[in-house]
N, CA, C and O atoms as CSV, one atom per row, in Angstrom:
chain,resi,resn,atom,element,x,y,z
A,1,MET,N,N,5.256,-4.568,41.714
A,1,MET,CA,C,5.093,-6.118,40.378
A,1,MET,C,C,4.715,-5.593,39.059
A,1,MET,O,O,5.236,-5.715,37.951
A,2,ALA,N,N,3.188,-4.694,39.669
A,2,ALA,CA,C,2.822,-4.145,38.586
A,2,ALA,C,C,3.164,-3.307,37.245
A,2,ALA,O,O,3.165,-3.385,36.016
A,3,LYS,N,N,3.562,-2.130,38.740
A,3,LYS,CA,C,4.774,-1.157,38.216
A,3,LYS,C,C,5.475,-1.297,37.519
A,3,LYS,O,O,5.815,-0.327,36.840
A,4,LEU,N,N,6.057,-2.538,37.311
A,4,LEU,CA,C,7.541,-2.774,37.157
A,4,LEU,C,C,6.943,-3.542,35.821
A,4,LEU,O,O,7.625,-3.689,34.806
A,5,GLY,N,N,5.770,-3.949,35.932
A,5,GLY,CA,C,5.448,-5.052,34.365
A,5,GLY,C,C,4.687,-3.518,33.075
A,5,GLY,O,O,4.501,-3.577,31.859
A,6,GLN,N,N,4.451,-2.396,34.015
A,6,GLN,CA,C,4.108,-0.989,32.993
A,6,GLN,C,C,5.323,-0.420,32.639
A,6,GLN,O,O,5.374,0.592,31.940
A,7,ALA,N,N,6.226,-0.944,33.032
A,7,ALA,CA,C,7.603,0.260,32.883
A,7,ALA,C,C,8.057,-1.024,31.284
A,7,ALA,O,O,8.254,-0.608,30.142
A,8,VAL,N,N,8.107,-2.282,31.630
A,8,VAL,CA,C,8.343,-2.462,30.609
A,8,VAL,C,C,7.453,-2.350,28.706
A,8,VAL,O,O,7.707,-1.984,27.559
A,9,VAL,N,N,6.473,-2.895,29.447
A,9,VAL,CA,C,5.926,-2.472,28.642
A,9,VAL,C,C,5.946,-1.172,28.105
A,9,VAL,O,O,6.184,-1.084,26.900
A,10,ALA,N,N,5.691,0.132,28.926
A,10,ALA,CA,C,6.262,1.402,28.563
A,10,ALA,C,C,7.348,1.586,27.282
A,10,ALA,O,O,7.228,2.241,26.246
A,11,SER,N,N,8.879,0.421,27.962
A,11,SER,CA,C,9.907,0.912,27.293
A,11,SER,C,C,10.044,0.064,25.904
A,11,SER,O,O,10.906,0.076,25.026
A,12,ALA,N,N,8.778,-0.712,26.077
A,12,ALA,CA,C,8.909,-1.609,24.641
A,12,ALA,C,C,8.126,-0.514,23.201
A,12,ALA,O,O,8.214,-0.435,21.975
A,13,LEU,N,N,7.582,-0.018,24.025
A,13,LEU,CA,C,6.431,1.039,22.835
A,13,LEU,C,C,7.271,1.382,22.164
A,13,LEU,O,O,7.384,0.590,21.228
A,14,PRO,N,N,8.104,2.323,22.107
A,14,PRO,CA,C,8.942,2.978,21.308
A,14,PRO,C,C,9.792,2.475,20.392
A,14,PRO,O,O,10.107,3.013,19.330
A,15,TRP,N,N,10.187,1.366,20.842
A,15,TRP,CA,C,10.788,0.318,20.069
A,15,TRP,C,C,10.282,-0.280,18.943
A,15,TRP,O,O,10.706,-0.369,17.790
A,16,LEU,N,N,9.001,-0.791,19.661
A,16,LEU,CA,C,8.391,-1.003,18.338
A,16,LEU,C,C,7.438,-0.198,17.402
A,16,LEU,O,O,6.764,-0.561,16.438
A,17,ASN,N,N,7.611,1.072,18.029
A,17,ASN,CA,C,7.114,2.009,17.076
A,17,ASN,C,C,7.779,2.080,15.979
A,17,ASN,O,O,7.323,1.907,14.848
A,18,ALA,N,N,9.240,2.420,16.372
A,18,ALA,CA,C,10.999,2.587,15.580
A,18,ALA,C,C,10.209,1.540,14.634
A,18,ALA,O,O,9.641,1.944,13.619
A,19,GLY,N,N,10.197,0.366,14.959
A,19,GLY,CA,C,10.329,-1.037,13.667
A,19,GLY,C,C,9.873,-0.515,12.497
A,19,GLY,O,O,10.427,-0.175,11.451
A,20,LEU,N,N,8.009,-0.523,13.143
A,20,LEU,CA,C,6.898,-0.838,12.412
A,20,LEU,C,C,7.457,0.476,11.370
A,20,LEU,O,O,7.716,0.269,10.184
A,21,THR,N,N,7.597,1.878,12.034
A,21,THR,CA,C,7.847,2.844,10.946
A,21,THR,C,C,8.868,2.404,10.372
A,21,THR,O,O,8.586,1.885,9.292
A,22,GLU,N,N,10.284,2.379,10.709
A,22,GLU,CA,C,11.162,1.319,9.726
A,22,GLU,C,C,10.840,0.848,8.755
A,22,GLU,O,O,11.101,1.281,7.632
A,23,GLU,N,N,10.202,-0.142,9.027
A,23,GLU,CA,C,9.946,-1.731,7.658
A,23,GLU,C,C,8.683,-0.848,7.645
A,23,GLU,O,O,8.005,-1.784,8.069
A,24,MET,N,N,7.717,0.215,7.516
A,24,MET,CA,C,6.709,0.868,6.376
A,24,MET,C,C,7.393,1.309,5.578
A,24,MET,O,O,7.296,0.984,4.395
A,25,THR,N,N,8.768,2.665,6.283
A,25,THR,CA,C,8.892,3.456,5.109
A,25,THR,C,C,10.622,3.052,4.425
A,25,THR,O,O,11.125,3.701,3.508
A,26,GLY,N,N,11.215,2.026,5.021
A,26,GLY,CA,C,12.328,1.419,4.415
A,26,GLY,C,C,13.637,2.129,4.532
A,26,GLY,O,O,14.750,1.959,4.033
A,27,SER,N,N,12.859,3.399,5.769
A,27,SER,CA,C,14.226,4.074,5.709
A,27,SER,C,C,14.590,4.211,7.495
A,27,SER,O,O,13.661,4.156,8.301
A,28,LYS,N,N,16.328,4.429,8.044
A,28,LYS,CA,C,16.177,4.026,9.022
A,28,LYS,C,C,15.756,5.056,9.619
A,28,LYS,O,O,14.769,5.138,10.349
A,29,SER,N,N,16.608,5.992,9.279
A,29,SER,CA,C,16.234,7.863,9.994
A,29,SER,C,C,14.744,7.889,10.167
A,29,SER,O,O,14.359,8.691,11.019
A,30,ALA,N,N,13.960,7.301,9.646
A,30,ALA,CA,C,12.673,7.466,10.115
A,30,ALA,C,C,12.137,6.869,11.122
A,30,ALA,O,O,11.282,7.492,11.752
A,31,GLY,N,N,12.561,5.275,11.605
A,31,GLY,CA,C,11.952,4.633,12.222
A,31,GLY,C,C,13.498,5.200,13.205
A,31,GLY,O,O,13.501,4.558,14.255
A,32,ARG,N,N,14.641,6.102,13.144
A,32,ARG,CA,C,14.881,6.273,14.495
A,32,ARG,C,C,14.145,8.153,15.076
A,32,ARG,O,O,14.333,8.826,16.090
A,33,LEU,N,N,13.633,8.289,14.301
A,33,LEU,CA,C,12.691,9.795,14.112
A,33,LEU,C,C,11.770,9.304,15.001
A,33,LEU,O,O,11.693,9.797,16.126
A,34,ALA,N,N,10.779,8.045,14.520
A,34,ALA,CA,C,9.898,7.807,15.205
A,34,ALA,C,C,10.233,7.388,17.128
A,34,ALA,O,O,9.841,8.113,18.042
A,35,LEU,N,N,10.825,6.404,17.274
A,35,LEU,CA,C,11.853,6.224,18.466
A,35,LEU,C,C,11.787,7.527,19.234
A,35,LEU,O,O,11.100,7.641,20.249
A,36,ALA,N,N,12.610,8.629,18.663
A,36,ALA,CA,C,12.503,9.731,19.604
A,36,ALA,C,C,11.538,10.455,20.159
A,36,ALA,O,O,11.630,11.074,21.219
A,37,ILE,N,N,10.008,10.341,18.999
A,37,ILE,CA,C,9.173,10.704,19.214
A,37,ILE,C,C,8.347,10.278,20.638
A,37,ILE,O,O,8.209,10.725,21.777
A,38,SER,N,N,7.959,9.299,19.950
A,38,SER,CA,C,7.645,8.265,21.005
A,38,SER,C,C,8.184,8.183,22.646
A,38,SER,O,O,7.443,8.150,23.629
A,39,ALA,N,N,9.656,8.160,22.649
A,39,ALA,CA,C,9.733,8.693,23.574
A,39,ALA,C,C,9.877,9.304,24.615
A,39,ALA,O,O,10.140,9.045,25.789
A,40,ILE,N,N,9.558,10.588,23.706
A,40,ILE,CA,C,9.217,11.534,24.960
A,40,ILE,C,C,7.760,12.485,24.227
A,40,ILE,O,O,7.614,13.705,24.151
A,41,TYR,N,N,6.858,11.388,23.777
A,41,TYR,CA,C,5.596,11.503,23.709
A,41,TYR,C,C,5.390,11.566,24.968
A,41,TYR,O,O,5.758,10.693,25.754
A,42,PRO,N,N,4.418,13.229,25.473
A,42,PRO,CA,C,4.054,13.236,26.589
A,42,PRO,C,C,3.243,12.089,27.318
A,42,PRO,O,O,3.513,11.662,28.441
A,43,SER,N,N,1.918,11.532,26.280
A,43,SER,CA,C,0.960,10.811,26.948
A,43,SER,C,C,1.334,9.657,26.865
A,43,SER,O,O,0.404,8.865,27.023
A,44,PHE,N,N,2.632,9.045,26.622
A,44,PHE,CA,C,3.378,8.428,26.957
A,44,PHE,C,C,3.419,7.454,27.980
A,44,PHE,O,O,3.053,6.325,28.309
A,45,ILE,N,N,4.356,8.944,28.477
A,45,ILE,CA,C,4.965,8.951,29.573
A,45,ILE,C,C,4.316,8.936,30.468
A,45,ILE,O,O,4.739,8.298,31.432
A,46,TYR,N,N,3.055,9.589,30.576
A,46,TYR,CA,C,1.962,9.755,31.479
A,46,TYR,C,C,1.413,8.662,31.715
A,46,TYR,O,O,1.062,8.263,32.825
A,47,TYR,N,N,1.321,8.204,30.870
A,47,TYR,CA,C,0.261,6.484,30.940
A,47,TYR,C,C,1.155,5.371,31.311
A,47,TYR,O,O,0.629,4.297,31.603
A,48,SER,N,N,2.946,5.535,31.348
A,48,SER,CA,C,3.425,4.491,31.788
A,48,SER,C,C,3.688,4.458,33.400
A,48,SER,O,O,4.220,3.547,34.034
A,49,GLY,N,N,3.091,5.890,33.972
A,49,GLY,CA,C,3.422,5.787,35.145
A,49,GLY,C,C,2.448,5.414,36.325
A,49,GLY,O,O,2.732,5.287,37.516
A,50,MET,N,N,1.019,5.245,35.595
A,50,MET,CA,C,-0.125,5.039,36.159
A,50,MET,C,C,-0.433,3.291,35.745
A,50,MET,O,O,-0.237,2.732,34.666
A,51,LEU,N,N,-0.928,2.771,36.917
A,51,LEU,CA,C,-1.193,1.459,36.112
A,51,LEU,C,C,-3.226,1.426,35.839
A,51,LEU,O,O,-4.156,1.379,36.645
A,52,MET,N,N,-3.178,1.474,34.475
A,52,MET,CA,C,-4.032,1.565,33.411
A,52,MET,C,C,-3.660,0.079,32.347
A,52,MET,O,O,-2.796,-0.773,32.549
A,53,SER,N,N,-4.574,0.162,31.293
A,53,SER,CA,C,-4.437,-0.298,29.992
A,53,SER,C,C,-4.479,-0.460,28.788
A,53,SER,O,O,-4.663,-1.274,27.883
A,54,GLU,N,N,-4.022,1.613,29.295
A,54,GLU,CA,C,-3.800,1.804,27.323
A,54,GLU,C,C,-1.990,1.653,27.028
A,54,GLU,O,O,-1.445,2.009,25.983
A,55,PRO,N,N,-1.477,1.213,27.893
A,55,PRO,CA,C,0.183,0.915,27.758
A,55,PRO,C,C,0.171,-0.335,26.861
A,55,PRO,O,O,0.750,-0.543,25.795
A,56,LEU,N,N,-0.887,-1.331,27.800
A,56,LEU,CA,C,-0.814,-2.712,27.052
A,56,LEU,C,C,-1.154,-2.523,25.879
A,56,LEU,O,O,-0.554,-2.999,24.915
A,57,TYR,N,N,-2.315,-1.692,25.807
A,57,TYR,CA,C,-3.276,-1.967,24.377
A,57,TYR,C,C,-2.465,-1.534,23.264
A,57,TYR,O,O,-2.248,-2.092,22.188
A,58,LEU,N,N,-2.005,-0.292,23.786
A,58,LEU,CA,C,-1.010,0.576,22.352
A,58,LEU,C,C,0.261,-0.396,22.019
A,58,LEU,O,O,0.847,-0.299,20.942
A,59,LEU,N,N,0.607,-1.249,22.924
A,59,LEU,CA,C,1.433,-2.218,22.581
A,59,LEU,C,C,1.166,-3.497,21.745
A,59,LEU,O,O,2.020,-4.061,21.061
A,60,PHE,N,N,-0.217,-3.912,21.895
A,60,PHE,CA,C,-0.647,-4.519,21.684
A,60,PHE,C,C,-1.546,-4.242,20.074
A,60,PHE,O,O,-1.959,-5.068,19.260
A,61,VAL,N,N,-1.603,-2.955,20.075
A,61,VAL,CA,C,-1.793,-2.526,18.810
A,61,VAL,C,C,-0.658,-2.153,17.637
A,61,VAL,O,O,-0.683,-2.166,16.407
A,62,THR,N,N,0.077,-1.906,18.368
A,62,THR,CA,C,1.248,-2.092,17.558
A,62,THR,C,C,2.097,-3.021,16.718
A,62,THR,O,O,2.468,-2.952,15.546
A,63,GLY,N,N,2.261,-3.773,17.529
A,63,GLY,CA,C,2.491,-5.534,17.532
A,63,GLY,C,C,1.347,-5.444,16.527
A,63,GLY,O,O,1.631,-4.522,15.763
A,64,GLY,N,N,0.686,-5.755,16.336
A,64,GLY,CA,C,-0.190,-6.346,15.541
A,64,GLY,C,C,-0.614,-5.639,14.115
A,64,GLY,O,O,-0.934,-6.272,13.109
A,65,LEU,N,N,-0.542,-3.906,14.244
A,65,LEU,CA,C,-0.212,-3.558,13.047
A,65,LEU,C,C,1.104,-4.003,12.383
A,65,LEU,O,O,1.082,-4.278,11.183
A,66,TRP,N,N,2.104,-4.080,12.997
A,66,TRP,CA,C,3.503,-4.701,12.524
A,66,TRP,C,C,3.321,-5.914,11.885
A,66,TRP,O,O,3.761,-6.059,10.744
A,67,ALA,N,N,2.660,-6.923,12.529
A,67,ALA,CA,C,2.120,-8.697,12.138
A,67,ALA,C,C,1.699,-8.554,10.757
A,67,ALA,O,O,2.136,-8.973,9.685
A,68,LEU,N,N,0.487,-7.666,11.192
A,68,LEU,CA,C,-0.543,-7.182,9.385
A,68,LEU,C,C,0.570,-6.821,8.351
A,68,LEU,O,O,0.645,-7.496,7.325
A,69,TRP,N,N,1.217,-6.054,8.514
A,69,TRP,CA,C,2.286,-4.823,7.833
A,69,TRP,C,C,3.444,-6.258,7.260
A,69,TRP,O,O,4.057,-6.175,6.196
A,70,ARG,N,N,3.520,-7.113,7.910
A,70,ARG,CA,C,4.684,-8.273,7.879
A,70,ARG,C,C,4.011,-9.020,6.459
A,70,ARG,O,O,4.436,-9.091,5.306
A,71,GLU,N,N,2.926,-9.466,7.029
A,71,GLU,CA,C,1.962,-10.394,5.812
A,71,GLU,C,C,1.648,-10.000,4.369
A,71,GLU,O,O,1.568,-10.644,3.323
A,72,TYR,N,N,1.425,-8.059,4.852
A,72,TYR,CA,C,0.848,-7.688,3.588
A,72,TYR,C,C,2.073,-7.894,2.485
A,72,TYR,O,O,1.878,-7.651,1.294
């Protein structure tokens, strides 16, 4: 069950990166590039298969940065 949660968190992270990048730059192509890069980034792939706190931490940091950017 924990590995399923880890997989959900790991699959949400590239989409958050893409949304944050698109909003910061105003470019859809930059958001898609961020999505592609973070989907194949070796560290994200490695940590998604392990029960560690790093993917969850990255998810919360990225979501927090996005929330801060929207308020700014």
